[in-house]
C-alpha positions as CSV (number, residue, x, y, z in Angstrom):
1,X,112.9,-56.6,-5.8
2,X,112.2,-59.2,-8.5
3,X,114.3,-57.2,-11.0
4,X,117.3,-56.7,-8.8
5,X,117.2,-53.0,-9.3
6,X,116.9,-50.3,-6.6
7,X,113.3,-49.5,-5.6
8,X,111.7,-46.1,-6.1
9,X,111.1,-44.8,-2.5
10,X,108.1,-42.7,-3.5
11,X,106.3,-45.7,-5.1
12,X,107.2,-47.9,-2.1
13,X,105.7,-45.3,0.3
14,X,102.5,-45.2,-1.8
15,X,102.2,-49.0,-1.8
16,X,102.8,-49.1,1.9
17,X,100.0,-46.5,2.6
18,X,97.6,-48.5,0.4
19,X,98.5,-51.7,2.3
20,X,98.0,-50.2,5.7
21,X,94.7,-48.6,4.7
22,X,93.5,-52.0,3.5
23,X,94.6,-53.8,6.7
24,X,92.7,-51.3,8.8
25,X,89.6,-51.5,6.7
26,X,89.6,-55.3,6.9
27,X,90.2,-55.3,10.7
28,X,93.1,-57.7,10.5
29,X,94.0,-56.9,14.1
30,X,92.6,-54.9,17.0
31,X,94.6,-52.8,19.4
32,X,94.8,-54.1,22.9
33,X,96.9,-53.0,25.9
34,X,100.4,-54.6,26.1
35,X,99.4,-55.8,29.6
36,X,97.0,-58.2,28.0
37,X,99.8,-60.0,26.1
38,X,101.9,-60.2,29.2
39,X,99.0,-61.6,31.2
40,X,98.6,-64.3,28.6
41,X,102.3,-65.1,28.9
42,X,103.0,-64.2,25.3
43,X,105.6,-61.9,23.7
44,X,104.2,-59.9,20.8
45,X,105.6,-61.0,17.4
46,X,107.4,-58.3,15.5
47,X,106.2,-57.2,12.1
48,X,108.1,-55.9,9.1
49,X,107.4,-54.4,5.7
50,X,108.3,-56.4,2.5
51,X,108.6,-54.2,-0.6
52,X,109.1,-55.4,-4.1
53,X,108.5,-54.6,-7.7
54,X,106.9,-57.7,-9.3
55,X,107.4,-56.5,-12.9
56,X,109.9,-54.8,-15.1
57,X,111.3,-51.3,-14.7
58,X,109.3,-50.1,-17.7
59,X,106.1,-51.8,-16.3
60,X,106.4,-51.3,-12.5
61,X,104.1,-53.1,-10.1
62,X,105.0,-52.2,-6.6
63,X,103.7,-54.3,-3.7
64,X,104.2,-53.7,0.0
65,X,103.1,-56.3,2.5
66,X,103.0,-56.3,6.3
67,X,104.5,-59.6,7.5
68,X,104.7,-61.3,10.8
69,X,108.0,-62.8,11.8
70,X,106.8,-65.9,13.5
71,X,108.3,-68.4,11.0
72,X,111.8,-67.9,12.3
73,X,110.7,-67.5,15.9
74,X,111.6,-70.4,18.2
75,X,111.3,-69.2,21.7
76,X,107.8,-69.2,23.3
77,X,106.4,-70.4,20.0
78,X,102.9,-72.1,20.0
79,X,102.8,-75.7,19.1
80,X,101.6,-76.2,15.5
81,X,100.9,-79.7,14.1
82,X,103.0,-80.4,11.0
83,X,99.9,-80.6,8.7
84,X,98.8,-77.2,9.8
85,X,102.0,-75.4,8.8
86,X,101.5,-75.7,5.0
87,X,98.9,-75.8,2.3
88,X,98.6,-78.4,-0.5
89,X,100.0,-77.7,-3.9
90,X,99.1,-79.4,-7.2
91,X,101.8,-81.2,-9.2
92,X,103.3,-79.2,-12.1
93,X,101.8,-81.7,-14.6
94,X,98.4,-80.5,-13.5
95,X,99.0,-77.1,-15.2
96,X,100.3,-78.9,-18.4
97,X,97.2,-81.2,-18.3
98,X,94.9,-78.1,-18.4
99,X,96.8,-76.8,-21.4
100,X,96.5,-80.2,-23.1
101,X,92.8,-80.5,-22.3
102,X,92.1,-77.0,-23.7
103,X,93.4,-78.0,-27.2
104,X,92.1,-81.6,-26.9
105,X,88.5,-81.0,-25.8
106,X,88.3,-77.5,-27.4
107,X,84.6,-77.0,-26.5
108,X,82.4,-77.8,-23.6
109,X,80.0,-80.7,-24.0
110,X,77.2,-78.8,-22.4
111,X,76.8,-76.0,-25.0
112,X,79.7,-76.5,-27.4
113,X,81.2,-73.1,-26.4
114,X,85.0,-72.8,-26.7
115,X,87.1,-73.6,-23.7
116,X,89.3,-70.8,-22.2
117,X,92.1,-70.9,-19.7
118,X,92.1,-68.1,-17.2
119,X,94.5,-67.0,-14.4
120,X,93.0,-65.3,-11.3
121,X,95.1,-63.8,-8.6
122,X,93.7,-63.3,-5.1
123,X,95.0,-60.1,-3.5
124,X,96.4,-60.6,0.0
125,X,95.2,-64.2,0.2
126,X,96.6,-64.9,3.7
127,X,94.6,-62.1,5.3
128,X,91.2,-63.7,4.7
129,X,91.1,-66.6,7.1
130,X,90.1,-66.1,10.7
131,X,92.9,-66.5,13.3
132,X,92.7,-69.9,15.0
133,X,95.2,-69.0,17.8
134,X,95.7,-66.0,20.2
135,X,98.5,-64.1,18.5
136,X,99.8,-60.8,19.7
137,X,101.8,-58.6,17.3
138,X,103.7,-55.3,17.5
139,X,101.9,-52.5,15.6
140,X,103.3,-51.7,12.2
141,X,105.0,-48.4,11.3
142,X,102.3,-45.9,10.6
143,X,99.8,-47.3,13.1
144,X,101.8,-47.4,16.3
145,X,100.4,-46.3,19.7
146,X,102.2,-46.1,23.0
147,X,101.4,-49.1,25.3
148,X,99.4,-50.9,22.7
149,X,99.9,-54.1,20.7
150,X,97.8,-55.9,18.1
151,X,95.7,-59.0,18.6
152,X,95.2,-60.8,15.3
153,X,91.6,-61.3,14.3
154,X,92.6,-62.8,11.0
155,X,95.6,-64.8,9.7
156,X,98.6,-62.8,8.4
157,X,101.5,-63.5,6.2
158,X,104.4,-64.9,8.2
159,X,102.3,-66.7,10.8
160,X,103.1,-70.4,10.7
161,X,99.5,-71.6,10.0
162,X,98.6,-68.8,7.5
163,X,98.9,-71.0,4.5
164,X,96.8,-73.8,6.0
165,X,94.1,-71.4,7.1
166,X,94.0,-69.9,3.5
167,X,93.6,-73.4,2.1
168,X,90.6,-74.0,4.4
169,X,89.1,-70.7,3.4
170,X,89.2,-71.2,-0.4
171,X,88.2,-74.8,-0.1
172,X,85.0,-73.8,1.8
173,X,84.1,-71.3,-0.9
174,X,84.6,-73.8,-3.8
175,X,82.8,-76.6,-2.1
176,X,79.8,-74.3,-1.3
177,X,79.8,-73.3,-5.0
178,X,79.3,-77.0,-6.1
179,X,82.9,-78.1,-6.8
180,X,84.3,-81.5,-5.8
181,X,87.8,-81.7,-4.4
182,X,90.3,-84.3,-5.6
183,X,91.0,-87.1,-3.0
184,X,94.6,-87.2,-4.2
185,X,95.4,-83.5,-4.5
186,X,93.4,-81.1,-2.2
187,X,94.2,-78.2,-4.5
188,X,92.4,-79.8,-7.6
189,X,88.7,-79.1,-8.1
190,X,86.0,-80.1,-10.6
191,X,82.5,-78.7,-11.2
192,X,80.7,-81.5,-13.1
193,X,77.6,-79.5,-14.3
194,X,79.7,-76.6,-15.6
195,X,82.6,-78.7,-16.7
196,X,84.9,-76.3,-14.9
197,X,88.4,-77.7,-14.1
198,X,90.4,-75.8,-11.6
199,X,93.7,-75.9,-9.7
200,X,94.9,-73.6,-6.9
201,X,98.6,-72.8,-6.4
202,X,99.1,-70.5,-3.5
203,X,96.9,-67.5,-4.3
204,X,96.7,-68.3,-8.1
205,X,93.6,-70.0,-9.5
206,X,93.9,-71.5,-13.0
207,X,90.5,-72.4,-14.5
208,X,89.6,-74.2,-17.6
209,X,86.0,-73.8,-18.8
210,X,83.7,-71.9,-21.2
211,X,82.6,-68.3,-20.6
212,X,79.7,-69.4,-18.4
213,X,82.0,-71.5,-16.2
214,X,84.6,-68.7,-16.0
215,X,82.0,-66.2,-14.9
216,X,80.5,-68.5,-12.3
217,X,83.9,-69.2,-10.7
218,X,84.9,-65.5,-10.8
219,X,81.6,-64.5,-9.2
220,X,81.9,-67.1,-6.4
221,X,85.4,-65.9,-5.5
222,X,84.6,-62.2,-5.7
223,X,81.9,-62.6,-3.1
224,X,84.6,-63.1,-0.5
225,X,88.0,-62.1,-2.0
226,X,89.6,-59.2,-3.9
227,X,90.9,-60.6,-7.1
228,X,92.2,-59.6,-10.5
229,X,92.4,-61.5,-13.9
230,X,96.0,-61.8,-14.7
231,X,95.5,-63.5,-18.1
232,X,93.1,-65.3,-20.3
233,X,93.7,-67.3,-23.4
234,X,91.2,-68.9,-25.8
235,X,89.1,-68.1,-28.9
236,X,88.2,-64.4,-28.9
237,X,90.4,-63.3,-26.1
238,X,92.2,-59.9,-26.5
239,X,95.6,-60.9,-25.1
240,X,96.5,-64.5,-25.8
241,X,99.4,-64.8,-23.3
242,X,100.1,-64.7,-19.6
243,X,102.8,-65.7,-17.0
244,X,101.9,-68.3,-14.4
245,X,104.3,-69.9,-11.9
246,X,107.1,-68.2,-13.7
247,X,106.1,-70.0,-16.9
248,X,105.2,-68.2,-20.1
249,X,102.0,-69.4,-21.8
250,X,100.9,-68.2,-25.3
251,X,97.9,-69.3,-27.4
252,X,98.0,-69.0,-31.2
253,X,94.3,-68.7,-32.1
254,X,95.0,-69.3,-35.8
255,X,96.6,-72.8,-35.4
256,X,94.9,-73.6,-32.0
257,X,98.4,-74.3,-30.5
258,X,99.6,-73.4,-27.0
259,X,103.2,-72.6,-26.5
260,X,104.7,-73.1,-23.0
261,X,108.2,-72.4,-21.7
262,X,110.0,-71.8,-18.4
263,X,111.2,-68.3,-17.5
264,X,114.3,-67.7,-19.7
265,X,115.8,-65.3,-17.1
266,X,117.2,-68.4,-15.2
267,X,119.4,-69.3,-18.3
268,X,120.4,-65.6,-18.7
269,X,121.4,-65.2,-15.0
270,X,123.3,-68.5,-15.1
271,X,125.4,-67.3,-18.0
272,X,125.8,-63.8,-16.4
273,X,127.0,-65.1,-13.0
274,X,129.5,-67.4,-14.6
275,X,130.8,-64.6,-16.9
276,X,130.0,-66.6,-20.0
277,X,127.6,-64.3,-21.8
278,X,129.9,-64.3,-24.9
279,X,131.0,-68.0,-24.7
280,X,131.0,-70.4,-27.6
281,X,128.0,-72.7,-27.6
282,X,128.1,-76.5,-27.7
283,X,125.5,-79.1,-29.0
284,X,125.1,-81.2,-25.8
285,X,124.7,-80.3,-22.1
286,X,127.1,-83.0,-20.8
287,X,129.6,-85.6,-21.9
288,X,130.0,-89.2,-20.8
289,X,132.6,-89.6,-18.0
290,X,135.4,-92.2,-18.3
291,X,136.9,-94.2,-15.4
292,X,140.2,-92.3,-15.9
293,X,138.6,-88.9,-15.7
294,X,136.7,-90.0,-12.6
295,X,140.0,-91.0,-10.9
296,X,141.5,-87.6,-11.5
297,X,138.3,-85.9,-10.2
298,X,138.5,-87.7,-6.9
299,X,141.9,-86.2,-6.2
300,X,140.6,-82.6,-6.5
301,X,139.9,-80.4,-3.5
302,X,136.5,-78.8,-2.7
303,X,136.3,-75.2,-3.8
304,X,136.0,-72.3,-1.2
305,X,132.7,-71.6,0.6
306,X,131.8,-68.7,-1.6
307,X,132.0,-70.7,-4.7
308,X,130.1,-73.6,-3.1
309,X,127.2,-71.2,-2.6
310,X,127.5,-70.0,-6.2
311,X,127.5,-73.6,-7.4
312,X,124.4,-74.5,-5.4
313,X,122.5,-71.4,-6.5
314,X,123.2,-71.8,-10.2
315,X,122.5,-75.6,-10.1
316,X,119.1,-74.8,-8.6
317,X,118.4,-72.3,-11.3
318,X,119.2,-75.0,-13.8
319,X,116.9,-77.4,-11.8
320,X,114.0,-75.0,-12.3
321,X,114.6,-75.0,-16.1
322,X,114.9,-78.8,-16.1
323,X,111.4,-79.2,-14.8
324,X,110.2,-78.1,-18.2
325,X,113.2,-79.0,-20.3
326,X,114.0,-82.8,-20.7
327,X,117.2,-81.9,-22.5
328,X,118.6,-80.7,-19.1
329,X,117.1,-83.3,-16.8
330,X,119.9,-85.9,-16.6
331,X,122.7,-83.2,-16.6
332,X,121.1,-81.3,-13.7
333,X,120.6,-84.6,-11.8
334,X,124.4,-85.1,-12.0
335,X,125.2,-81.5,-11.0
336,X,122.8,-81.7,-8.0
337,X,124.6,-84.8,-6.6
338,X,127.8,-82.6,-6.2
339,X,126.2,-79.7,-4.3
340,X,127.6,-80.7,-0.9
341,X,131.2,-80.3,-2.0
342,X,131.8,-79.2,-5.6
343,X,135.2,-79.2,-7.1
344,X,136.7,-77.4,-10.1
345,X,135.7,-80.3,-12.3
346,X,132.1,-79.9,-11.2
347,X,132.3,-76.3,-12.0
348,X,133.6,-77.4,-15.4
349,X,130.4,-79.5,-15.8
350,X,128.3,-76.5,-14.8
351,X,130.1,-74.3,-17.4
352,X,129.5,-77.0,-20.0
353,X,125.8,-76.7,-19.3
354,X,126.0,-72.9,-19.6
355,X,127.7,-73.2,-23.0
356,X,124.8,-75.5,-24.1
357,X,122.3,-73.0,-22.9
358,X,124.1,-70.2,-24.8
359,X,123.0,-72.0,-28.0
360,X,119.6,-73.1,-26.7
361,X,118.3,-70.3,-24.5
362,X,114.6,-71.0,-25.1
363,X,113.1,-74.5,-25.4
364,X,109.4,-74.2,-26.1
365,X,106.9,-77.0,-25.7
366,X,104.0,-77.1,-28.2
367,X,100.5,-78.3,-27.3
368,X,99.0,-78.9,-30.7
369,X,95.3,-79.7,-31.3
370,X,94.7,-83.5,-31.0
371,X,91.7,-85.8,-30.9
372,X,90.4,-86.9,-27.6
373,X,92.6,-89.6,-26.0
374,X,91.5,-92.2,-23.5
375,X,95.1,-93.2,-22.8
376,X,97.9,-92.0,-20.6
377,X,101.2,-93.5,-21.7
378,X,104.6,-93.6,-19.9
379,X,108.0,-94.3,-21.5
380,X,110.4,-95.9,-19.1
381,X,114.2,-96.5,-19.5
382,X,117.3,-96.9,-17.4
383,X,121.0,-96.6,-17.7
384,X,122.5,-99.6,-16.0
385,X,125.3,-98.8,-13.6
386,X,125.7,-95.4,-15.2
387,X,127.3,-93.9,-12.1
388,X,130.9,-95.0,-12.2
389,X,131.4,-94.2,-8.5
390,X,128.5,-96.0,-6.9
391,X,127.5,-98.3,-9.8
392,X,123.9,-97.2,-9.4
393,X,121.5,-96.9,-12.3
394,X,119.4,-94.0,-13.5
395,X,115.7,-94.1,-14.2
396,X,114.2,-91.9,-17.0
397,X,110.5,-91.4,-17.4
398,X,108.4,-89.4,-19.9
399,X,104.6,-89.3,-19.3
400,X,102.1,-88.4,-22.1
401,X,98.5,-87.6,-22.5
402,X,97.9,-88.4,-26.2
403,X,100.8,-86.7,-27.9
404,X,101.4,-84.1,-25.2
405,X,104.3,-84.5,-22.8
406,X,103.1,-83.9,-19.2
407,X,106.1,-84.9,-17.1
408,X,109.6,-86.1,-17.4
409,X,112.2,-87.1,-14.7
410,X,115.7,-88.4,-14.2
411,X,116.4,-90.1,-10.9
412,X,119.3,-92.1,-9.5
413,X,118.0,-95.5,-8.3
414,X,118.4,-96.1,-4.6
415,X,119.2,-99.8,-5.1
416,X,122.3,-101.2,-6.9
417,X,121.1,-103.4,-9.7
418,X,122.9,-106.6,-10.6
419,X,121.8,-106.6,-14.2
420,X,120.3,-104.3,-16.9
421,X,117.1,-106.2,-16.7
422,X,116.8,-105.5,-13.0
423,X,117.4,-101.8,-13.4
424,X,114.9,-101.6,-16.2
425,X,112.4,-103.4,-13.9
426,X,112.9,-100.7,-11.2
427,X,112.3,-98.1,-13.9
428,X,109.0,-99.8,-14.7
429,X,107.9,-99.7,-11.1
430,X,108.4,-95.9,-11.0
431,X,106.7,-95.5,-14.4
432,X,103.6,-97.4,-13.3
433,X,103.3,-95.4,-10.1
434,X,103.7,-92.1,-12.1
435,X,101.2,-93.2,-14.7
436,X,98.6,-94.1,-12.0
437,X,99.0,-90.7,-10.4
438,X,98.3,-89.1,-13.8
439,X,95.3,-91.4,-14.2
440,X,94.0,-90.1,-10.9
441,X,94.6,-86.5,-11.9
442,X,92.4,-86.9,-14.9
443,X,89.8,-88.9,-12.9
444,X,89.6,-85.9,-10.5
445,X,88.7,-83.8,-13.5
446,X,86.0,-86.2,-14.8
447,X,88.0,-88.1,-17.4
448,X,88.7,-91.8,-17.1
449,X,91.6,-93.1,-19.1
450,X,93.6,-96.3,-19.5
451,X,97.3,-96.6,-18.7
452,X,100.0,-97.9,-21.1
453,X,103.6,-98.3,-20.1
454,X,106.4,-98.7,-22.6
455,X,109.8,-100.3,-22.2
456,X,112.6,-101.5,-24.5
457,X,113.7,-104.3,-22.2
458,X,112.6,-107.8,-22.8
459,X,114.0,-108.9,-19.5
460,X,112.0,-106.4,-17.5
461,X,108.9,-107.5,-19.5
462,X,109.5,-111.0,-18.4
463,X,109.9,-110.1,-14.7
464,X,106.6,-108.1,-14.8
465,X,104.6,-110.9,-16.5
466,X,105.5,-113.6,-14.0
467,X,104.5,-113.7,-10.4
468,X,107.1,-113.7,-7.6
469,X,110.8,-113.3,-7.5
470,X,111.9,-116.3,-9.6
471,X,115.7,-116.5,-9.6
472,X,116.0,-112.8,-8.6
473,X,115.7,-113.5,-4.9
474,X,117.6,-110.4,-3.9
475,X,114.8,-108.0,-5.2
476,X,112.8,-106.6,-2.3
477,X,109.2,-107.7,-2.3
478,X,108.0,-104.1,-2.1
479,X,108.8,-103.8,-5.9
480,X,106.6,-106.7,-6.9
481,X,103.2,-104.9,-6.6
482,X,103.2,-104.1,-10.4
483,X,103.1,-107.8,-11.1
484,X,99.8,-108.0,-9.3
485,X,98.5,-104.8,-11.1
486,X,99.5,-106.2,-14.5
487,X,97.7,-109.5,-13.8
488,X,94.6,-107.5,-12.8
489,X,94.9,-105.6,-16.2
490,X,95.2,-102.3,-14.3
491,X,97.7,-101.2,-17.0
492,X,99.1,-102.5,-20.3
493,X,102.8,-103.2,-20.8
494,X,104.1,-102.7,-24.3
495,X,107.5,-103.3,-25.9
496,X,109.0,-100.4,-27.8
497,X,112.0,-100.0,-30.0
498,X,114.9,-98.4,-28.3
499,X,115.2,-95.6,-30.9
500,X,111.5,-94.6,-30.2
501,X,111.9,-94.7,-26.4
502,X,112.0,-91.0,-25.5
503,X,112.8,-91.7,-21.9
504,X,116.4,-92.4,-23.1
505,X,117.1,-88.6,-23.1
506,X,116.6,-88.6,-19.3
507,X,119.1,-91.4,-18.5
508,X,122.5,-90.5,-20.0
509,X,124.4,-88.2,-22.3
510,X,123.2,-88.6,-25.8
511,X,124.5,-87.6,-29.2
512,X,123.0,-84.3,-30.3
513,X,121.2,-86.0,-33.2
514,X,119.5,-88.6,-30.9
515,X,118.5,-85.9,-28.4
516,X,117.0,-83.7,-31.1
517,X,115.0,-86.6,-32.4
518,X,113.5,-87.3,-29.0
519,X,112.8,-83.7,-28.2
520,X,110.9,-83.3,-31.5
521,X,108.8,-86.4,-30.7
522,X,108.0,-84.9,-27.3
523,X,106.8,-81.6,-28.9
524,X,109.8,-79.4,-28.0
525,X,111.6,-77.0,-30.2
526,X,114.4,-74.4,-29.8
527,X,113.3,-70.8,-30.6
528,X,115.3,-67.6,-31.0
529,X,114.5,-64.1,-29.8
530,X,112.8,-63.1,-26.6
531,X,109.2,-63.6,-25.5
532,X,107.1,-60.4,-25.3
533,X,106.0,-61.2,-21.7
534,X,109.4,-62.4,-20.4
535,X,110.8,-60.2,-17.6
536,X,114.2,-58.5,-18.2
537,X,117.4,-59.3,-16.2
538,X,118.8,-56.1,-14.6
């Protein structure tokens, strides 16, 4: 279960009965003699029940799903092209962009009605598409019959092409309703007349639009799917908060501000698994490593397999938080590099992060009302030769729409730079690419913006403004495309003071005062207490 607690068998049985009744009503499969499967040379795929409680113990939401076990099946498996084994997903910044647009645009141009953000959940999404292969399955418990198997008429959870079939299904519905699909992200849609902006993540639909647009989308989807409204925020809505993609979103109608944060349970579980729930907090998530300390670390042995698994699990929990918390980005990057064979020193770094989280459990991002912006800006920075072992540099990026932070990242550069100017140039290459992707995201939603890229390196500015390699003949020509884009005025390159470059927080360990200054400029703040919609850790 999601809570980690034991499930109530009576509630599981009721949920299983409801699921089986629905499957039979929708004719997901038909019963055929087992000889038909043998004649086709196919072994029926086994099915199993997956039971879970998706909410808290005090607010139970039991779900039971019948699932095929084709994913792990290798023998006698049908050939599936790679593209047909998954469905497209929007980037995380698309969700943040919708939050930003809600408080930026505020009303629709068509009728000046307030914009609202709504979350729709399609029930049993993977059961709606028609089966595109001949698939035989064993009959589920509760519907078994001697000598009979099931022949799928529709797709089912656990079949390898179920996600792709589901994507085709909802795409056909939205296109028929007048939506246009993004060329860059097939899960992004825009209805120009209704000014409805929509993203699809699995079976979740997030829609930004006025009441008329929301009603139109909901009606179009209800004609084919069973769905429920899992949350709606905006002027006049009853409950101004919801949980989407394990992120908590709350709208303050009085100030017009949206508050966004990752699920705090990951920080709580990290502390609990390390036995550090009563530890003393620290002000920074990591410390700068010295050459002497590195030499001692290289002499340490790898921990036992059980602790390796623990290290990997907890590091990935921190990585989930780091997607929405720039204060953790560079630290998690360093922890993830040691996942193959962590030592006691690496566990020490993980515990240092846990102590930081103890004092900063919740980092909330604020999307405050702002005037319409026609600019996407990206701050780029690098830490030259920051890795003492490989002498590779780190690229840090922060992408904004107006004042709102959409994306941040911390990545180790794949190429060893010979100078700080070269490492800053590589950071600019990544920044321009990231900014152009955000431009395309907004363009898909009917908004054209300019791109501005900021750097604090005069040397990188010089490399970008010239054409060709110059004296830096070792730089691969694949990195020179931004020179051409800059010459074509596809983006604007601007020098920024080092103290104002917020990407600095994603490149190295900073003093707590500098980190707090950057976080404030990015719209983040530490809050105490617990969110009313956060799920509890059992």
